[in-house]
MDTraj code that builds the backbone (N, CA, C; nanometers):
import mdtraj as md
import numpy as np

residues = "PRO PRO ALA SER TRP THR ASP ALA ASP VAL ASN VAL LEU LEU ASP LEU ALA ILE ALA HIS LYS ALA SER ALA GLY GLU GLY MET ASN PHE LYS ALA THR PHE TRP ASN THR ALA SER ALA ALA LEU SER ASN PRO ALA ARG GLY GLY PRO LYS THR ALA ARG VAL CYS LYS GLU LYS TRP LYS ARG LEU ARG LYS MET PHE LYS VAL ILE ASP CYS ILE LYS ASN THR SER GLY PHE ALA TYR SER ASN GLU LEU GLY ALA ASN ILE GLY LEU GLU ASN GLU ALA MET TRP SER ASP PHE VAL LYS LYS HIS LYS ASP VAL GLY PRO PHE ARG ASN ARG GLY TRP PRO HIS TYR GLU LYS MET LYS GLN LEU MET PRO SER LYS GLY LYS GLY LEU ASN".split()
xyz = np.array([
    [15.3871, 10.2561, 30.5202],
    [15.2862, 10.2775, 30.3667],
    [15.2957, 10.4489, 30.3455],
    [15.2603, 10.4801, 30.2393],
    [15.2123, 10.6185, 30.2187],
    [15.1328, 10.6621, 30.2907],
    [15.0525, 10.7973, 30.3310],
    [14.9490, 10.8747, 30.3960],
    [14.8653, 10.7984, 30.3230],
    [14.7147, 10.8018, 30.3655],
    [14.6075, 10.8026, 30.2856],
    [14.5066, 10.9104, 30.3201],
    [14.4705, 11.0161, 30.2577],
    [14.3903, 11.1015, 30.3096],
    [14.2103, 11.0976, 30.3040],
    [14.1633, 11.0640, 30.3768],
    [13.9644, 11.0382, 30.3406],
    [13.9256, 11.2047, 30.3347],
    [13.7736, 11.2061, 30.3049],
    [13.7714, 11.3423, 30.3233],
    [13.7583, 11.3650, 30.4201],
    [13.7440, 11.3060, 30.5710],
    [13.7148, 11.3373, 30.6922],
    [13.8182, 11.3863, 30.7385],
    [13.9662, 11.3171, 30.7072],
    [14.0919, 11.4161, 30.7126],
    [14.1280, 11.5169, 30.6340],
    [14.0902, 11.5702, 30.5500],
    [14.0914, 11.7131, 30.5081],
    [13.9880, 11.8103, 30.5284],
    [13.9039, 11.7559, 30.5788],
    [13.8066, 11.8168, 30.6416],
    [13.8758, 11.8718, 30.8123],
    [13.9635, 11.7997, 30.8117],
    [14.0094, 11.8198, 30.9367],
    [14.1320, 11.9221, 30.9067],
    [14.1760, 11.8589, 30.8280],
    [14.3177, 11.9967, 30.7859],
    [14.2339, 12.1393, 30.7324],
    [14.1461, 12.0980, 30.6882],
    [14.0854, 12.2445, 30.6126],
    [14.0153, 12.3369, 30.7512],
    [13.9682, 12.2552, 30.8628],
    [13.8915, 12.3553, 30.9634],
    [14.0145, 12.3682, 31.0528],
    [14.1573, 12.3636, 31.0194],
    [14.2434, 12.4084, 31.1004],
    [14.2887, 12.5227, 31.0465],
    [14.3132, 12.5029, 30.9095],
    [14.3494, 12.5970, 30.8261],
    [14.2966, 12.7227, 30.8225],
    [14.1530, 12.7030, 30.8205],
    [14.0388, 12.8145, 30.8777],
    [14.0396, 12.8958, 30.9927],
    [14.0942, 12.8063, 31.0836],
    [14.1007, 12.8637, 31.1716],
    [14.2339, 12.9166, 31.2210],
    [14.2952, 12.8759, 31.1865],
    [14.4505, 12.9474, 31.1829],
    [14.4963, 13.0392, 31.0434],
    [14.4042, 13.1079, 30.9993],
    [14.4054, 13.1837, 30.8489],
    [14.4802, 13.3456, 30.8653],
    [14.4747, 13.3632, 31.0035],
    [14.5544, 13.4909, 30.9814],
    [14.6846, 13.4674, 30.9991],
    [14.7197, 13.3846, 31.0588],
    [14.8902, 13.3605, 31.0940],
    [14.9340, 13.3033, 30.9444],
    [14.8846, 13.2515, 30.8251],
    [14.9096, 13.2427, 30.7506],
    [14.9606, 13.3687, 30.6040],
    [14.9169, 13.5002, 30.6614],
    [14.8959, 13.6165, 30.5517],
    [14.8529, 13.5570, 30.4374],
    [14.8372, 13.6939, 30.3207],
    [14.7805, 13.6740, 30.2138],
    [14.8089, 13.5596, 30.1298],
    [14.9603, 13.4994, 30.1442],
    [14.9717, 13.4054, 30.0464],
    [14.9142, 13.2763, 30.0510],
    [14.8860, 13.2463, 30.1992],
    [14.8294, 13.1501, 30.2775],
    [14.9838, 13.0817, 30.2663],
    [15.0433, 13.0925, 30.3293],
    [15.1653, 13.0192, 30.3255],
    [15.1760, 13.0025, 30.5283],
    [15.1235, 12.8873, 30.5439],
    [15.1610, 12.8482, 30.6855],
    [15.3159, 12.8393, 30.7160],
    [15.3512, 12.8958, 30.8487],
    [15.4755, 12.8697, 30.9720],
    [15.4509, 12.7070, 30.9381],
    [15.5704, 12.6068, 31.0000],
    [15.6023, 12.5361, 31.0588],
    [15.5336, 12.4902, 31.1724],
    [15.5080, 12.5426, 31.2534],
    [15.4030, 12.5371, 31.3609],
    [15.3025, 12.5078, 31.3374],
    [15.2271, 12.5415, 31.2520],
    [15.0701, 12.5505, 31.1813],
    [15.1170, 12.3689, 31.1145],
    [15.1679, 12.3378, 31.0696],
    [15.2103, 12.2072, 30.9940],
    [15.2268, 12.0960, 31.0857],
    [15.3329, 12.1397, 31.2462],
    [15.3466, 12.0694, 31.3003],
    [15.1815, 12.0105, 31.3961],
    [15.1122, 12.1373, 31.4439],
    [14.9817, 12.0928, 31.4652],
    [14.8705, 12.0192, 31.3611],
    [14.9070, 12.0842, 31.2358],
    [14.7957, 11.9387, 31.1500],
    [14.8511, 11.8297, 31.1915],
    [14.9819, 11.7789, 31.1547],
    [15.0435, 11.6549, 31.2165],
    [14.9657, 11.5963, 31.3122],
    [14.9527, 11.6922, 31.3919],
    [14.9068, 11.6209, 31.5495],
    [14.7627, 11.6033, 31.5484],
    [14.6961, 11.6673, 31.5017],
    [14.5582, 11.6511, 31.4889],
    [14.5209, 11.5160, 31.3875],
    [14.5835, 11.5091, 31.3176],
    [14.5956, 11.3598, 31.2092],
    [14.6944, 11.2852, 31.2543],
    [14.6886, 11.2849, 31.3756],
    [14.7793, 11.1692, 31.4400],
    [14.7661, 11.0054, 31.4384],
    [14.6380, 11.0072, 31.4354],
    [14.5847, 10.8155, 31.4413],
    [14.5021, 10.8300, 31.3041],
    [14.5787, 10.7842, 31.1640],
    [14.5083, 10.7714, 31.0623],
    [14.3932, 10.6561, 31.0479],
    [14.2958, 10.6706, 31.0187],
    [14.2280, 10.5534, 31.0203],
    [14.2819, 10.4515, 30.9020],
    [14.3430, 10.4833, 30.7856],
    [14.4221, 10.3720, 30.6994],
    [14.5814, 10.4818, 30.6671],
    [14.6597, 10.3911, 30.6338],
    [14.7492, 10.4565, 30.5544],
    [14.9082, 10.5004, 30.6727],
    [14.9947, 10.5847, 30.6035],
    [15.0588, 10.6251, 30.6911],
    [15.0740, 10.7331, 30.7829],
    [15.1843, 10.7315, 30.8812],
    [15.1229, 10.9088, 30.8985],
    [15.1335, 11.0324, 30.8427],
    [15.0368, 11.1502, 30.9288],
    [15.0730, 11.2440, 30.7983],
    [15.1634, 11.3425, 30.8934],
    [15.2641, 11.3184, 30.8447],
    [15.3883, 11.4005, 30.9070],
    [15.3707, 11.5762, 30.8154],
    [15.4037, 11.6269, 30.9579],
    [15.4160, 11.7682, 30.9079],
    [15.4300, 11.8303, 30.7391],
    [15.5182, 11.7354, 30.6918],
    [15.5728, 11.7629, 30.5631],
    [15.4721, 11.6984, 30.4646],
    [15.3899, 11.6142, 30.5169],
    [15.3162, 11.5865, 30.4221],
    [15.1727, 11.6245, 30.4079],
    [15.1571, 11.7085, 30.5468],
    [15.0453, 11.7625, 30.5603],
    [15.0303, 11.8671, 30.4551],
    [15.1514, 11.9211, 30.4728],
    [15.1724, 12.0595, 30.3670],
    [15.2062, 12.0454, 30.2371],
    [15.2344, 11.9006, 30.1542],
    [15.2207, 11.8324, 30.0534],
    [15.1079, 11.8225, 29.9917],
    [14.9848, 11.8319, 30.1128],
    [14.8305, 11.7808, 30.0830],
    [14.8316, 11.9616, 30.0308],
    [14.8401, 12.0560, 30.1436],
    [14.7939, 12.1546, 30.1057],
    [14.8169, 12.2242, 29.9747],
    [14.9222, 12.1521, 29.9361],
    [15.0038, 12.1999, 29.8262],
    [14.9013, 12.2263, 29.7231],
    [14.8457, 12.0629, 29.7053],
    [14.8151, 11.9845, 29.6149],
    [14.6146, 12.0027, 29.6176],
    [14.5944, 12.0634, 29.7350],
    [14.4183, 12.1158, 29.7890],
    [14.4323, 12.2890, 29.6889],
    [14.5012, 12.3192, 29.7012],
    [14.5693, 12.5138, 29.6609],
    [14.5216, 12.4660, 29.4737],
    [14.6040, 12.3481, 29.4631],
    [14.6279, 12.3245, 29.2901],
    [14.4890, 12.2906, 29.2472],
    [14.4152, 12.2189, 29.3382],
    [14.2894, 12.1626, 29.2952],
    [14.2040, 12.3227, 29.2947],
    [14.1922, 12.3718, 29.3768],
    [14.1162, 12.4933, 29.3812],
    [14.1094, 12.5770, 29.2959],
    [14.2356, 12.5966, 29.2286],
    [14.2714, 12.6497, 29.1199],
    [14.2249, 12.5922, 28.9781],
    [14.2016, 12.4963, 28.9788],
    [14.1579, 12.4446, 28.8946],
    [14.0101, 12.4424, 28.8383],
    [13.9786, 12.4567, 28.9885],
    [13.8041, 12.4575, 28.9700],
    [13.7425, 12.6139, 28.9639],
    [13.8334, 12.6893, 29.0269],
    [13.8138, 12.8139, 28.9998],
    [13.8060, 12.8759, 28.8622],
    [13.9048, 12.8098, 28.8032],
    [13.9350, 12.8196, 28.6419],
    [13.8114, 12.7820, 28.5535],
    [13.7315, 12.6477, 28.6239],
    [13.5918, 12.6457, 28.5315],
    [13.5195, 12.7180, 28.5785],
    [13.4972, 12.7586, 28.7021],
    [13.4098, 12.8237, 28.7364],
    [13.3722, 12.9814, 28.7071],
    [13.5224, 12.9991, 28.6533],
    [13.5452, 13.1485, 28.6149],
    [13.5288, 13.1325, 28.4441],
    [13.5043, 13.0524, 28.3782],
    [13.4967, 13.0273, 28.2386],
    [13.3612, 13.0476, 28.1806],
    [13.3346, 13.1886, 28.0626],
    [13.1792, 13.1324, 28.0461],
    [13.1458, 12.9874, 27.9793],
    [13.0478, 12.9982, 27.9713],
    [13.0131, 12.8749, 27.9026],
    [12.9782, 12.7183, 27.9873],
    [13.0463, 12.7338, 28.1414],
    [13.0492, 12.6228, 28.1927],
    [12.9461, 12.6635, 28.3317],
    [12.9036, 12.5946, 28.3728],
    [12.7903, 12.6291, 28.4710],
    [12.8425, 12.5240, 28.5875],
    [12.9575, 12.5340, 28.6561],
    [12.9947, 12.4621, 28.7853],
    [12.8874, 12.4464, 28.8997],
    [12.8901, 12.3255, 28.9772],
    [12.8221, 12.2959, 29.0362],
    [12.8964, 12.2313, 29.1798],
    [12.8922, 12.2125, 29.3098],
    [12.9704, 12.0881, 29.3630],
    [12.9151, 11.9668, 29.3698],
    [12.7830, 11.9605, 29.2937],
    [12.7268, 11.8318, 29.2934],
    [12.7815, 11.7538, 29.2162],
    [12.7663, 11.8328, 29.0530],
    [12.7928, 11.8030, 28.9126],
    [12.9040, 11.8347, 28.8611],
    [12.9863, 11.9359, 28.9255],
    [13.0970, 11.9615, 28.8675],
    [13.1008, 12.0698, 28.7240],
    [13.1712, 12.0661, 28.6167],
    [13.1368, 12.1286, 28.4923],
    [12.9818, 12.0995, 28.4364],
    [12.9328, 11.9585, 28.4605],
    [12.7869, 11.9534, 28.4191],
    [12.7729, 11.9682, 28.2742],
    [12.8881, 11.8608, 28.1710],
    [12.9030, 11.8800, 28.0636],
    [12.7975, 11.7607, 28.0073],
    [12.7187, 11.8515, 27.9191],
    [12.6304, 11.7794, 27.8031],
    [12.6743, 11.7810, 27.6805],
    [12.5502, 11.7831, 27.5812],
    [12.5640, 11.7779, 27.4605],
    [12.6285, 11.9249, 27.3966],
    [12.5310, 12.0108, 27.4856],
    [12.5368, 12.1558, 27.4262],
    [12.6520, 12.2660, 27.4583],
    [12.7905, 12.2013, 27.4929],
    [12.9311, 12.2145, 27.5631],
    [13.0287, 12.1147, 27.5530],
    [13.0014, 12.0025, 27.4913],
    [13.0585, 11.8924, 27.4726],
    [13.2146, 11.9695, 27.3862],
    [13.1803, 12.0258, 27.2703],
    [13.2602, 12.0573, 27.1923],
    [13.3949, 12.1342, 27.2700],
    [13.2933, 12.2491, 27.3110],
    [13.3644, 12.3539, 27.3986],
    [13.4896, 12.3263, 27.5397],
    [13.4365, 12.1972, 27.5820],
    [13.4887, 12.1104, 27.7225],
    [13.5874, 12.0873, 27.6322],
    [13.6041, 11.9898, 27.5555],
    [13.7064, 11.9280, 27.4787],
    [13.8137, 12.0238, 27.4179],
    [13.7880, 12.1024, 27.4132],
    [13.9110, 12.2282, 27.4067],
    [13.9493, 12.2842, 27.4879],
    [13.8795, 12.2932, 27.5984],
    [13.9142, 12.3352, 27.7111],
    [14.0410, 12.2749, 27.8144],
    [14.0008, 12.1133, 27.7852],
    [14.0570, 12.0043, 27.8478],
    [14.1822, 12.0167, 27.8108],
    [14.2038, 12.0331, 27.6354],
    [14.3733, 12.0448, 27.5766],
    [14.4354, 12.0987, 27.6303],
    [14.4015, 12.2394, 27.7112],
    [14.4278, 12.3504, 27.7673],
    [14.5080, 12.3751, 27.8968],
    [14.4064, 12.2550, 27.9659],
    [14.3690, 12.2447, 28.1024],
    [14.3635, 12.1086, 28.1403],
    [14.4410, 12.0728, 28.1206],
    [14.4931, 11.9099, 28.1392],
    [14.4193, 11.8485, 28.2873],
    [14.4362, 11.9077, 28.4050],
    [14.3735, 11.8954, 28.5316],
    [14.2338, 11.9126, 28.5334],
    [14.1502, 11.9634, 28.4686],
    [14.0294, 11.9905, 28.4856],
    [13.9242, 11.8518, 28.4545],
    [13.9723, 11.7492, 28.3792],
    [13.9383, 11.6342, 28.3467],
    [13.8150, 11.5629, 28.4434],
    [13.8602, 11.5213, 28.5232],
    [13.8252, 11.4568, 28.6660],
    [13.6608, 11.5125, 28.7032],
    [13.6685, 11.6590, 28.6761],
    [13.5320, 11.7537, 28.7146],
    [13.4199, 11.7856, 28.6327],
    [13.4646, 11.7290, 28.4823],
    [13.3693, 11.7208, 28.3728],
    [13.1997, 11.7067, 28.4467],
    [13.1583, 11.5743, 28.5223],
    [12.9908, 11.5675, 28.5569],
    [13.0383, 11.5590, 28.7482],
    [13.1748, 11.5744, 28.8364],
    [13.1591, 11.5210, 28.9137],
    [13.2386, 11.6327, 28.9896],
    [13.1666, 11.6767, 29.1290],
    [13.2079, 11.8473, 29.2124],
    [13.3330, 11.7612, 29.3249],
    [13.3392, 11.8875, 29.3577],
    [13.5084, 11.8865, 29.4524],
    [13.4306, 11.9086, 29.5675],
    [13.4263, 11.8079, 29.6752],
    [13.3621, 11.8584, 29.7996],
    [13.4310, 11.9381, 29.8913],
    [13.5678, 12.0091, 29.8318],
    [13.6469, 12.0914, 29.9525],
    [13.6109, 12.2156, 29.9034],
    [13.5494, 12.2297, 29.7727],
    [13.5681, 12.3442, 29.7031],
    [13.5219, 12.4996, 29.8324],
    [13.4158, 12.4412, 29.9015],
    [13.3741, 12.5732, 29.9783],
    [13.4317, 12.6262, 30.1216],
    [13.5075, 12.5115, 30.1495],
    [13.6101, 12.5155, 30.2440],
    [13.7076, 12.6116, 30.1819],
    [13.7912, 12.6102, 30.0634],
    [13.8961, 12.6523, 30.0272],
    [13.8800, 12.7808, 29.9812],
    [13.7329, 12.7825, 29.9298],
    [13.6770, 12.9212, 29.9001],
    [13.7063, 13.0221, 30.0095],
    [13.7134, 12.9813, 30.1683],
    [13.6994, 13.0358, 30.2664],
    [13.8848, 13.1262, 30.2975],
    [13.9776, 12.9991, 30.2003],
    [14.0862, 13.0251, 30.2348],
    [14.1492, 13.0952, 30.1236],
    [14.1436, 13.0587, 30.0501],
    [14.1767, 13.1189, 29.9048],
    [14.1138, 13.2295, 29.7631],
    [14.1915, 13.3489, 29.7715],
    [14.0910, 13.4324, 29.6789],
    [14.0883, 13.3682, 29.5598],
    [13.9225, 13.4309, 29.5362],
    [13.9497, 13.4027, 29.3816],
    [13.9811, 13.4727, 29.2996],
    [14.0455, 13.4218, 29.1572],
    [14.0967, 13.5383, 29.0626],
    [13.9727, 13.5820, 28.9839],
    [13.8781, 13.5012, 28.9184],
    [13.7466, 13.6061, 28.8717],
    [13.8046, 13.5894, 28.7462],
    [13.8969, 13.4592, 28.6757],
    [13.8683, 13.5088, 28.5335],
    [13.9260, 13.3354, 28.4936],
    [13.9284, 13.3249, 28.3768],
    [13.9721, 13.2074, 28.3341],
    [14.1208, 13.1991, 28.3247],
    [14.1968, 13.1113, 28.2920],
    [14.3336, 13.0551, 28.2816],
    [14.3824, 13.0857, 28.1124],
    [14.2944, 13.0874, 28.0468],
    [14.3312, 13.1051, 27.8730],
    [14.3682, 13.2373, 27.8457],
])
top = md.Topology()
chain = top.add_chain()
for i, resn in enumerate(residues, 1):
    res = top.add_residue(resn, chain, resSeq=i)
    for name in ("N", "CA", "C"):
        top.add_atom(name, md.element.get_by_symbol(name[0]), res)
traj = md.Trajectory(xyz[None], top)
């Protein structure tokens, strides 16, 4: 079966990444030894298949992409992102959100729902401080 990631699993991966941040360099590109360490730390999955070094690295790529999506929302004027409510879209900013989603397809899930891993990812990823439009 494919690997299945619980929030607890993701937290293990992110805590390891934070602990080994210096070894990743500015681009946050971890070496093979880190991915082997991550795989070993996650070697007893609660469900799903094994989290190999390759699977851990792929998950990291997806986490980085999600962080950039959230960062885009946070840095676009007119949206007040929170980890609890996401972009917190209501009647007053519905039209603006609809236009934003057309340009940034990945933001949809965060309309009114936050992302639990943002704060840890923020420790690892530089914020761009601008929208993507």
